Every structure is written in C-alpha cells, then in structure tokens.
C-alpha positions in Angstrom: 5.6 5.0 -1.6 5.5 1.3 -2.3 3.9 -0.2 0.7 1.5 0.3 3.6 4.6 0.1 5.9 6.1 3.2 4.0 2.8 5.0 4.6 2.8 4.1 8.3 6.4 5.5 8.6 5.6 8.7 6.8 2.3 9.4 8.4 3.1 8.3 12.0 -0.3 6.6 12.2 -0.7 3.0 13.3 -1.3 0.6 10.4 -4.7 -0.5 11.8 -5.8 3.2 12.2 -4.8 3.9 8.6 -6.7 0.9 7.4 -9.8 2.1 9.3 -9.5 5.6 8.0 -9.1 4.5 4.4 -12.1 2.1 4.7 -14.3 4.7 6.4 -13.5 7.6 4.1 -12.5 6.0 0.8 -14.1 2.6 1.0 -10.9 0.9 0.1 -7.7 -0.2 1.8 -4.4 1.7 1.8 -2.8 -1.2 0.0 -5.4 -0.8 -2.8 -4.7 2.9 -3.2 -0.9 2.4 -3.2 -1.2 -0.3 -5.8 -3.4 1.9 -8.1 -0.9 4.8 -7.9 2.0 2.5 -8.6 0.4 1.0 -11.6 -0.8 4.4 -12.9 2.9 5.5 -12.6 3.9 2.4 -14.5 1.4 3.2 -17.3 2.7 6.7 -17.5 6.3 5.5 -17.8 5.4 3.0 -20.5 3.4 5.7 -22.4 6.4 8.0 -22.3 8.5 5.0 -23.3 11.1 5.8 -20.6 12.0 2.1 -20.1 11.3 -1.5 -20.8 8.5 -3.4 -19.1 11.0 -5.2 -16.9 12.8 -2.0 -15.9 9.5 -0.2 -15.1 8.4 -3.2 -13.0 11.7 -3.4 -11.1 11.7 0.4 -10.5 8.3 0.2 -8.9 9.3 -2.6 -6.6 8.0 -5.7 -8.5 10.4 -8.6 -8.3 8.3 -10.8 -10.5 7.4 -9.6 -13.9 4.4 -12.0 -14.1 3.0 -10.5 -10.9 3.5 -7.0 -12.4 1.8 -8.0 -15.6 -1.2 -9.5 -13.8 -1.6 -6.5 -11.5 -1.2 -4.1 -14.5 -3.9 -5.8 -16.5 -6.3 -5.9 -13.6 -6.0 -2.1 -13.0 -5.2 -0.7 -16.5 -7.3 -3.2 -18.5 -4.5 -4.2 -20.9 -1.3 -6.2 -20.5 1.8 -4.1 -20.3 2.9 -5.4 -23.7 -0.5 -4.4 -25.3 -0.4 -1.0 -23.5 3.1 -0.3 -24.8 2.2 -1.4 -28.3 -0.9 0.9 -28.2 1.2 3.8 -26.9 3.7 3.3 -29.8 1.0 3.4 -32.4 -0.7 6.5 -31.1 2.5 8.6 -31.3 
C-alpha cells in the first residue's frame, strides 16, 4: 500500500472518514502511518542488502531519490547511505 488512495480503495471507507478514524484512534494521519511502513520496509530491504538505494526507493514508489533520502532520514534517523554502510559493517 503506497497511498491513502490505495487504502481508500481497499477499505471501502471514504478518505475523510479514514482520516478521522486514524486521528481519533491513533493520533496520526493515514498518510503518516503508510509513510512509516514504507520507510520501515525500505530499511529492511537495505539491511538485507536486496538492492541499491535507488532501486529500493523506486520499488517503494519514490520517483525522486532526494525525497526518499529526506523521508528516510526523518523516520529512521540516518541517511540511506549511512544506514546501508552501518548494515554492512554489522554483518
């Protein structure tokens, strides 16, 4: 699932209703949750070394590697390059 629109299609709920439910029960937006899951998936792919940073970003729907790197760092706490380097040294 890459977007709120995907969630709307799969759930059958209206977008506004989903936003309200997420805010009321989780305290965050559906977009925030989807973004976190996507970036966690990216971190797992990089840790397993199953692709390059560019290929992982593209696979997860990022068309701009700079945007991916900025989002990744804001959620994971390291740039994708530093995360990948750290994953390589811990193996």
